[in-house]
ZAMARGU-4260 file (C-alpha; in steps of 0.2 Angstrom, whole numbers, plus 5000, padded with zeros to 4 digits):
<rodrens>
0) 5000/5000/5000 | 5015/5011/4997 | 5017/5022/4981 | 5035/5017/4978 | 5031/4998/4981
5) 5016/4998/4970 | 5025/5006/4956 | 5037/4992/4958 | 5024/4979/4956 | 5018/4988/4940
10) 5032/4981/4930 | 5044/4987/4943 | 5053/5002/4937 | 5055/4998/4919 | 5072/5002/4912
15) 5069/5004/4894 | 5080/5017/4887 | 5075/5014/4869 | 5057/5021/4872 | 5054/5040/4871
20) 5039/5047/4880 | 5034/5056/4865 | 5031/5039/4855 | 5014/5036/4862 | 5004/5049/4870
25) 4989/5045/4882 | 4972/5053/4879 | 4964/5058/4896 | 4946/5056/4899 | 4935/5060/4914
30) 4924/5045/4915 | 4908/5047/4924 | 4903/5035/4938 | 4886/5030/4943 | 4885/5043/4956
35) 4891/5057/4945 | 4909/5058/4951 | 4922/5059/4936 | 4938/5049/4937 | 4953/5054/4927
40) 4958/5040/4915 | 4973/5039/4903 | 4971/5028/4887 | 4986/5022/4878 | 4983/5015/4861
45) 4995/5005/4850 | 5000/5015/4835 | 4993/5004/4822 | 4978/4996/4830 | 4967/4990/4816
50) 4954/4980/4825 | 4947/4978/4843 | 4959/4971/4855 | 4960/4964/4873 | 4963/4978/4886
55) 4973/4980/4902 | 4966/4991/4916 | 4977/4998/4930 | 4968/5008/4944 | 4980/5017/4956
60) 4979/5029/4971 | 4997/5034/4968 | 4995/5046/4952 | 4992/5039/4935 | 5006/5050/4928
65) 5019/5040/4937 | 5014/5025/4926 | 5016/5033/4909 | 5031/5021/4905 | 5020/5007/4909
70) 5006/5013/4897 | 5018/5017/4883 | 5027/5000/4884 | 5011/4990/4884 | 5004/5000/4870
75) 5020/4999/4860 | 5018/4980/4861 | 5000/4980/4855 | 4990/4981/4871 | 4978/4995/4873
80) 4981/5001/4891 | 4970/5011/4903 | 4977/5019/4919 | 4966/5028/4931 | 4967/5038/4946
85) 4956/5031/4959 | 4942/5041/4967 | 4948/5057/4976 | 4966/5054/4971 | 4976/5067/4960
90) 4966/5071/4945 | 4950/5062/4949 | 4935/5070/4957 | 4927/5065/4973 | 4933/5060/4991
95) 4946/5046/4994 | 4936/5033/5003 | 4951/5021/5004 | 4944/5007/4993 | 4926/5008/4999
100) 4920/5013/4981 | 4931/5001/4972 | 4916/4988/4970 | 4907/5001/4959 | 4920/5012/4952
105) 4930/4997/4945 | 4914/4990/4936 | 4909/5007/4929 | 4926/5009/4922 | 4926/4992/4914
110) 4909/4996/4906 | 4916/5012/4899 | 4931/5003/4892 | 4920/4989/4884 | 4910/5002/4875
115) 4925/5009/4866 | 4929/5004/4848 | 4946/4998/4851 | 4941/4986/4865 | 4935/4968/4860
120) 4925/4967/4876 | 4938/4957/4886 | 4948/4967/4899 | 4962/4961/4911 | 4966/4970/4927
125) 4984/4971/4934 | 4993/4978/4949 | 5000/4975/4966 | 4997/4981/4984 | 4984/4995/4983
130) 4982/4991/4965 | 4978/4973/4969 | 4966/4977/4983 | 4955/4987/4971 | 4955/4972/4959
135) 4947/4960/4972 | 4933/4972/4976 | 4930/4975/4957 | 4928/4956/4954 | 4916/4955/4968
140) 4903/4964/4958 | 4904/4951/4944 | 4907/4964/4930 | 4903/4956/4913 | 4918/4962/4904
145) 4931/4957/4916 | 4941/4943/4909 | 4956/4939/4921 | 4967/4947/4934 | 4985/4948/4940
150) 4984/4952/4959 | 5000/4954/4968 | 5002/4956/4987 | 4984/4961/4991 | 4970/4956/5002
155) 4951/4953/4998 | 4947/4957/5016 | 4954/4974/5022 | 4948/4972/5040 | 4955/4955/5043
160) 4972/4956/5035 | 4976/4974/5034 | 4968/4984/5048 | 4963/4973/5063 | 4974/4957/5063
165) 4969/4946/5077 | 4958/4960/5083 | 4972/4972/5086 | 4976/4988/5075 | 4990/4987/5063
170) 4998/5004/5068 | 5013/5005/5057 | 5004/4999/5042 | 4988/5008/5042 | 4992/5024/5052
175) 5008/5028/5043 | 5001/5024/5026 | 4986/5035/5028 | 4997/5049/5033 | 5008/5047/5018
180) 4992/5047/5007 | 4985/5063/5015 | 4970/5052/5020 | 4972/5052/5039 | 4954/5059/5041
185) 4947/5041/5039 | 4956/5034/5054 | 4943/5040/5067 | 4930/5031/5056 | 4941/5015/5057
190) 4942/5016/5076 | 4923/5019/5077 | 4921/5002/5068 | 4934/4992/5077 | 4922/4977/5077
195) 4918/4969/5060 | 4900/4973/5055 | 4893/4970/5037 | 4885/4988/5037 | 4903/4996/5036
200) 4915/4983/5031 | 4906/4973/5017 | 4912/4985/5004 | 4930/4980/5007 | 4928/4962/5009
205) 4923/4947/4997 | 4917/4937/5011 | 4899/4931/5006 | 4902/4937/4988 | 4914/4924/4981
210) 4900/4917/4970 | 4900/4933/4961 | 4919/4931/4956 | 4919/4923/4938 | 4937/4926/4932
215) 4953/4917/4933 | 4967/4926/4942 | 4985/4925/4947 | 4988/4928/4966 | 5005/4932/4971
220) 5011/4934/4989 | 5027/4933/5000 | 5030/4924/5016 | 5036/4940/5024 | 5022/4951/5015
225) 5010/4962/5024 | 4995/4954/5015 | 5002/4935/5014 | 4986/4928/5022 | 4975/4939/5011
230) 4983/4932/4995 | 4981/4914/5001 | 4962/4917/5005 | 4960/4926/4989 | 4966/4911/4979
235) 4955/4899/4990 | 4940/4910/4988 | 4942/4911/4969 | 4947/4893/4967 | 4934/4884/4978
240) 4920/4897/4981 | 4919/4907/4965 | 4907/4906/4951 | 4910/4894/4936 | 4921/4906/4927
245) 4933/4906/4942 | 4933/4889/4951 | 4948/4879/4947 | 4956/4892/4936 | 4967/4902/4948
250) 4985/4901/4952 | 4994/4905/4968 | 5013/4910/4969 | 5021/4913/4986 | 5040/4917/4987
255) 5052/4922/5002 | 5048/4941/5000 | 5043/4956/5010 | 5031/4969/5003 | 5040/4975/4987
260) 5054/4962/4988 | 5050/4951/4974 | 5065/4956/4964 | 5077/4955/4978 | 5087/4941/4986
265) 5090/4951/5002 | 5075/4950/5014 | 5077/4958/5031 | 5094/4952/5037 | 5095/4936/5026
270) 5101/4934/5008 | 5092/4920/4999 | 5099/4911/4984 | 5097/4919/4967 | 5082/4907/4963
275) 5072/4917/4976 | 5069/4931/4963 | 5052/4931/4954 | 5058/4932/4936 | 5043/4921/4929
280) 5026/4928/4935 | 5025/4940/4921 | 5027/4926/4908 | 5012/4918/4916 | 5003/4935/4915
285) 5006/4936/4897 | 5000/4918/4894 | 4984/4922/4904 | 4979/4938/4895 | 4983/4930/4878
290) 4971/4916/4882 | 4957/4925/4891 | 4957/4942/4882 | 4962/4936/4865 | 4957/4918/4864
295) 4974/4912/4860 | 4982/4895/4865 | 4993/4897/4880 | 5002/4887/4893 | 4992/4896/4907
300) 4980/4881/4911 | 4995/4869/4912 | 5004/4879/4926 | 5002/4871/4943 | 4988/4878/4954
305) 5001/4882/4968 | 5019/4886/4966 | 5028/4890/4983 | 5045/4893/4989 | 5051/4882/5004
310) 5063/4893/5014 | 5078/4886/5023 | 5094/4891/5032 | 5105/4902/5021 | 5123/4901/5018
315) 5124/4883/5025 | 5131/4870/5013 | 5118/4857/5008 | 5105/4864/5019 | 5088/4858/5014
320) 5075/4870/5007 | 5077/4886/4997 | 5068/4878/4983 | 5052/4880/4973 | 5038/4867/4974
325) 5021/4864/4967 | 5004/4858/4975 | 4987/4855/4969 | 4979/4866/4982 | 4984/4875/4998
330) 4989/4869/5010 | 4997/4854/5003 | 4989/4838/5009 | 5005/4830/5015 | 5006/4838/5032
335) 5001/4832/5049 | 4999/4844/5064 | 5013/4842/5077 | 5012/4850/5094 | 5027/4858/5102
340) 5023/4861/5120 | 5029/4874/5132 | 5039/4866/5147 | 5047/4874/5162 | 5065/4881/5161
345) 5061/4888/5143 | 5060/4871/5134 | 5050/4868/5119 | 5047/4849/5116 | 5035/4837/5108
350) 5033/4828/5124 | 5017/4832/5134 | 5020/4844/5148 | 5021/4839/5167 | 5014/4848/5182
355) 5023/4864/5179 | 5020/4881/5188 | 5012/4895/5177 | 5023/4909/5172 | 5018/4927/5175
360) 5026/4943/5167 | 5022/4961/5168 | 5016/4970/5153 | 5018/4989/5153 | 5009/4998/5139
365) 5021/5013/5140 | 5036/5001/5138 | 5030/4989/5124 | 5041/4976/5116 | 5048/4985/5100
370) 5045/4978/5083 | 5060/4969/5075 | 5056/4964/5058 | 5041/4954/5052 | 5027/4957/5040
375) 5028/4976/5040 | 5026/4991/5030 | 5035/5008/5033 | 5046/5000/5046 | 5060/4986/5044
380) 5052/4970/5037 | 5057/4952/5035 | 5068/4940/5045 | 5077/4949/5059 | 5087/4942/5074
385) 5076/4943/5089 | 5089/4942/5102 | 5088/4960/5106 | 5070/4958/5112 | 5071/4941/5119
390) 5082/4947/5133 | 5067/4957/5140 | 5058/4952/5156 | 5042/4953/5147 | 5046/4941/5133
395) 5045/4922/5137 | 5056/4912/5127 | 5054/4893/5123 | 5067/4884/5113 | 5068/4866/5107
400) 5084/4855/5109 | 5096/4855/5094 | 5088/4846/5080 | 5096/4830/5075 | 5088/4830/5058
405) 5079/4844/5048 | 5061/4848/5052 | 5049/4855/5039 | 5033/4865/5042 | 5022/4869/5027
410) 5005/4876/5030 | 4995/4885/5043 | 5003/4890/5060 | 4994/4892/5076 | 4998/4893/5094
415) 4986/4887/5108 | 4989/4896/5124 | 4981/4895/5141 | 4982/4912/5149 | 4975/4924/5162
420) 4977/4942/5167 | 4973/4954/5181 | 4965/4966/5168 | 4949/4964/5158 | 4958/4966/5142
425) 4976/4963/5135 | 4985/4956/5120 | 4996/4940/5118 | 5009/4939/5105 | 5018/4924/5098
430) 5034/4924/5087 | 5041/4908/5078 | 5060/4909/5075 | 5074/4898/5068 | 5089/4898/5080
435) 5105/4896/5070 | 5120/4887/5078 | 5128/4904/5080 | 5114/4909/5092 | 5104/4920/5080
440) 5085/4919/5082 | 5079/4923/5065 | 5060/4928/5064 | 5049/4917/5052 | 5032/4923/5057
445) 5021/4930/5071 | 5004/4933/5077 | 4993/4942/5090 | 4976/4940/5099 | 4967/4954/5107
450) 4958/4946/5121 | 4942/4955/5120 | 4940/4948/5102 | 4946/4930/5106 | 4930/4923/5101
455) 4927/4934/5086 | 4930/4951/5079 | 4912/4955/5078 | 4909/4957/5097 | 4918/4960/5113
460) 4920/4948/5128 | 4930/4955/5142 | 4941/4944/5154 | 4937/4940/5172 | 4953/4944/5181
465) 4962/4927/5186 | 4951/4916/5175 | 4961/4904/5164 | 4956/4906/5145 | 4961/4894/5131
470) 4965/4905/5115 | 4971/4902/5098 | 4984/4914/5090 | 4984/4914/5071 | 5002/4915/5064
475) 4996/4914/5046 | 5005/4902/5035 | 5023/4897/5031 | 5034/4885/5022 | 5051/4883/5031
480) 5064/4869/5035 | 5074/4870/5051 | 5091/4862/5047 | 5099/4849/5058 | 5109/4858/5071
485) 5096/4872/5072 | 5083/4874/5085 | 5064/4879/5085 | 5059/4894/5096 | 5044/4903/5101
490) 5043/4920/5110 | 5027/4925/5120 | 5023/4942/5126 | 5009/4955/5125 | 5016/4969/5113
495) 5024/4971/5097 | 5025/4990/5093 | 5023/4999/5082 | 5018/4984/5071 | 5003/4983/5082
500) 4995/4996/5093 | 5000/4993/5112 | 4984/4988/5121 | 4981/4999/5136 | 4973/4985/5146
505) 4958/4996/5151 | 4945/4989/5140 | 4941/5006/5133 | 4937/5007/5114 | 4951/5008/5101
510) 4962/5023/5104 | 4950/5031/5116 | 4959/5027/5132 | 4962/5041/5144 | 4974/5031/5155
515) 4982/5013/5155 | 4985/4999/5167 | 5000/4988/5169 | 4995/4970/5167 | 5001/4954/5176
520) 4999/4941/5162 | 5001/4923/5165 | 5005/4908/5154 | 5000/4891/5159 | 5010/4875/5154
525) 5004/4861/5164 | 4996/4844/5159 | 4979/4852/5161 | 4984/4867/5152 | 4996/4861/5138
530) 5001/4877/5129 | 5009/4874/5113 | 5013/4879/5095 | 5005/4868/5081 | 5017/4866/5066
535) 5011/4858/5050 | 5024/4844/5048 | 5030/4837/5031 | 5038/4821/5037 | 5046/4815/5020
540) 5050/4832/5013 | 5066/4826/5004 | 5056/4815/4993 | 5046/4829/4986 | 5052/4835/4969
545) 5057/4853/4967 | 5051/4864/4953 | 5060/4876/4941 | 5047/4889/4936 | 5059/4897/4924
550) 5059/4881/4913 | 5041/4879/4913 | 5036/4889/4898 | 5040/4881/4881 | 5036/4896/4872
555) 5028/4913/4876 | 5013/4920/4866 | 5022/4936/4865 | 5040/4934/4869 | 5044/4952/4865
560) 5032/4958/4878 | 5039/4947/4891 | 5057/4952/4887 | 5052/4971/4887 | 5042/4970/4904
565) 5050/4956/4914 | 5055/4967/4929 | 5069/4956/4935 | 5079/4959/4919
</rodrens>
């Protein structure tokens, strides 16, 4: 949701010195929406277009003028391209409602494009981050001229994956992004609707609308991306709940990337092998638009439904992982749930716990645990060493013995905790790390639960001080292999700021507290309260064949276009 990042995903800073901006000039139109608001829209047409053609639509909140090279390049290669400022942004009229009008503005724009003589009635949408989010909500209206979509690092549920993960407010992502866009005025509105209600949030969610989606799509995410779970659930929604035009026709690609990191091997403090780059997804996009907007034969339908990168230790000779694999669905059906239990003395073990005493720590909202990496925006993101925060008294650390053989987890990650507090509301956070032989504790993924929302984000249930509660903390999904000689670790605390807003422990509405309370929070780890993390174990991972996505395509339906726009070249 950052301008610099989104432009990267729109063919990622195309370096084409041979193209002069004067070769193809856009024509600007002010397209009227159903409520009378006009949106500024640039149309780039190929020089010698002789008959109606499939069209590519890009809608952006980051200024269409920044994407002129994209429009020029696509048009030069034969594709009519339409680039539009979203409502209330730059040259467009109206007030920025932060995606809440995408479900109508997108379809209205598609209808206008389809009425033009240069359009054959088939339109593809393209973009990442904010430019991908608007695509999801456009598809939810089932517009007849939408043919296919390329949706990178985005979410079909703004509430669940972007704003209130686990019920807690994603401070650095949302507040800092709104400030950067000049749209901070909407923040009080978000706080007024901190619980999920259909009357407010349905405009920015596809929940209950999947049957209206009737197009194939490429969904691209990153294991360290801010919207990882959104892309996964977007794929699953299209693939299994969508209309007949969508079911079974989507593709999911997940790499070891932060938001904006698809063209890089360095993620956080780690450097992955060269194969971690995405230098193949645009080939797949070309195959898709050739087939679904032009009726040409392509390899798109032969591409596996899921292609994912299995992460592993870096800079270790013969370490397992750091390869691409395929699957027929997500998660792969090969895994079994394995529980690693919390034991006394900071031990994490697959053995069931004994009669251990609970552990209590103090959580002070005025001194929260600082964020060190993770699925972030506007602050450092990706895999970072957690030792600087693991030394704090308010962080509980549980570590497995040294692994005698590799251990792979591929699929959904969750922690099951038995907890209590002397406050009516608080948070619990969980991090999953890989402890290298040199002691580094490298973050893999993390999650949070706001206790008042432990049984759903549509209502509050406050705690009774001292009562023990069983809660589940969602750490989203991952594919990772701990090498032999490494250790598995989880960190438990009650804050991770500024990634998440620090809970004041008072029970007051979001960001409305006038004071705070210091909480005494307790984790239980005895045989009656077996707190644990549940990992999706792939037992015989060495027997699974890897996949080279770069060798998949036997041909490209438009090799020149791929060569021109492949953002990794």
